[in-house]
N, C-alpha and C positions, 0 to 999 in steps of 0.2 A: 572703858567702853565709851563709845560715842553716845551722847544723849540723843534719843530719837523722839520725833514728834509722833502723835497718834497715827497719822497717815503713814509715816515711814515704818512704824512698828507693824501696822497692818500689812504693808507691802512685804516686810521681812518675813511675816508669818506665812505668806504665800510661797516664798522662795526659800529653799533650804540654804543655810550657810555652807560654804565650801572651805575647808581648812587649807591654810597656806602658812608659810613661815618665812622668816628671814633671819639670818644670823645676826646676833646681837653684837654690841661692842664687846671686846674681850676684856677679861679681868686683868689686873696688874698693870694697866696702862696709866698714863698721867691722870691726875685728878682734874676735873673740870670745875671751874667756878666763874660765873658770870660770862659764859661763852655760849655761842650758838653752835648747835650740832645739826648738820644736815645728813640724813641717811636716805640713800636711794634704795627702795625696795623693789625687787624684781619678782613679780608674782607669776605663777604658772597658769592662772585663769583670769578671765576678764569679768568685770561686773560694774554695777553702778554704785555700790555701797562698800564701805570698809568698816571693819570693827577692829579697834586697836586694844591691845593689852600691854601695858607698861608694868614692869616689875623692878623692884629693888631687892629681890630675893637674896642677893649676895652682898648687899651694901651694909656698911657698919654704922651709917648715920642716915637720918631721914632724907629722902629724895625730894628735892624741891624743883618743880617744873613751872617755869614762868609762862610759857605759851607753846602751843602745838598747832601746826598747820599741815594740811595734806594738799597735794597737787599732782597733776600729771606732768611728768618730765618729758621733754621732747628730745634733747640731746645735750650732752655736757651738763652744765648747771642750769640750762634754760627750762622754763616752765611753759606749758601750753596756756594760751590766753584764757582767762576767766575760769581756771580750774582750781585756783587756790581757795581753800576753805579753812576757816578757824575751827579747831576741834574744841568741844566742850566735854566735860567729864561729870559723871555722877559717882558718888561713893559706892563701893561694892556693898552688898548686903552684909549685915552682921553675921558672924558665924557663931 
């Protein structure tokens, strides 16, 4: 999940989250190591915030993520100016 500031958390409390999804990478493909993966997500709703959930549910080894960024795509591989943001994570609560 994105780490949220107190102001962002308060804003989020005022607006309900709307569920959306995007197909993940498929299993059985080539292994990735020291590579960049860019995934375009096509949402069905608009908004000012995003919450990400990354999973390694079907992995057989620990998942190491070096960096994550989000941005608004314009066309092809181009990004809209000043929309790229570094994503930070916090650990999920202990179960």
